C-alpha positions in Angstrom: 55.2 -15.3 -53.3 54.9 -11.9 -51.3 53.2 -10.9 -48.1 52.2 -8.1 -46.1 50.6 -8.4 -43.1 49.4 -5.5 -40.9 48.3 -5.8 -37.6 47.7 -3.2 -34.5 44.7 -1.6 -35.4 41.8 -1.1 -32.8 39.4 1.2 -30.8 40.6 4.2 -29.4 39.5 7.1 -28.2 40.3 10.7 -29.3 43.9 11.9 -28.8 45.1 8.2 -28.0 47.9 6.5 -29.5 48.1 3.1 -31.8 51.4 1.6 -33.3 50.7 -0.4 -36.9 53.2 -3.0 -37.5 53.7 -4.4 -41.3 55.6 -7.5 -41.0 56.5 -8.4 -45.3 58.2 -11.9 -46.4 58.8 -12.9 -50.3 60.5 -10.1 -51.4 63.8 -7.9 -50.9 62.6 -5.7 -48.4 65.4 -3.1 -47.7 65.2 -2.5 -51.5 61.3 -1.3 -51.6 60.3 2.1 -50.5 57.5 1.4 -48.3 54.1 3.3 -47.4 51.2 3.3 -45.8 47.9 4.1 -47.3 44.4 4.7 -45.7 41.0 4.6 -46.8 38.4 6.2 -44.6 34.6 5.0 -44.6 32.9 6.0 -47.9 35.9 7.5 -49.2 38.7 6.7 -52.0 42.5 5.8 -51.1 44.7 8.3 -49.1 48.3 8.4 -49.0 49.5 8.6 -45.5 53.3 8.5 -45.6 56.4 6.7 -47.0 60.4 5.8 -45.8 62.9 5.6 -48.3 64.3 2.3 -48.8 67.0 2.2 -46.5 65.0 4.4 -43.9 66.7 7.8 -43.7 64.0 9.7 -45.5 60.5 10.1 -44.3 57.2 11.8 -46.1 53.8 12.6 -44.6 50.9 13.9 -45.7 49.8 16.9 -44.0 46.9 15.8 -41.9 49.5 13.8 -39.9 52.5 15.7 -39.7 53.6 16.3 -36.0 51.6 13.3 -35.1 52.5 9.8 -37.0 56.1 8.4 -37.2 56.7 6.1 -40.1 59.7 4.1 -39.4 61.1 0.5 -40.6 63.5 -2.6 -39.5 65.0 -4.0 -42.3 66.6 -7.0 -40.0 63.1 -7.7 -39.1 61.6 -7.0 -42.9 59.1 -4.7 -40.8 57.5 -1.4 -41.4 55.5 0.2 -38.6 53.2 3.6 -37.8 53.0 5.3 -34.6 50.3 7.2 -34.3 49.9 9.9 -31.6 46.8 12.4 -31.0 44.5 10.6 -33.0 41.1 12.1 -34.5 38.3 10.3 -35.2 39.0 11.9 -39.1 41.7 9.2 -38.7 39.3 6.2 -39.1 40.4 4.3 -41.6 41.5 0.9 -43.1 45.4 1.1 -42.8 47.3 -0.5 -45.7 51.1 -1.2 -45.8 52.2 -1.0 -49.6 55.9 -2.0 -51.1 56.8 0.0 -54.4 59.8 -0.8 -56.3 60.4 0.2 -60.0 57.0 0.2 -60.6 55.4 -2.6 -59.0 53.2 -2.4 -56.1 52.0 -5.0 -53.6 49.2 -4.5 -50.9 48.6 -6.0 -47.7 45.1 -6.6 -46.3 44.5 -3.5 -44.0 44.1 -3.2 -40.3 41.2 -1.4 -39.0 41.7 1.8 -36.9 38.6 3.0 -35.5 39.0 6.4 -33.4 35.8 7.2 -31.4 34.9 8.0 -27.6 
């Protein structure tokens, strides 16, 4: 059974930082592209960042470029998202997604709230 478990969310002031983690089990983590996707209150899903299975290529939506860093540790089956210079518009539930060959797996999400 595939499980993706996110952690690290919380309440942070504007300009602050958080690091999200996603622990994966039940799948060949090292063979999956991994994504972070978020959903702000009252809005649809928004893709945030992606990382190649080997970790050598990363991609970001424009609104987080230069502020967020995606990384992975294939030895620990864990995906990370370092979020710096957080803004109120980054407030959302952040989901971890694993993708391979058209098959997608999702975590339950972790809430990030950026507010003073």
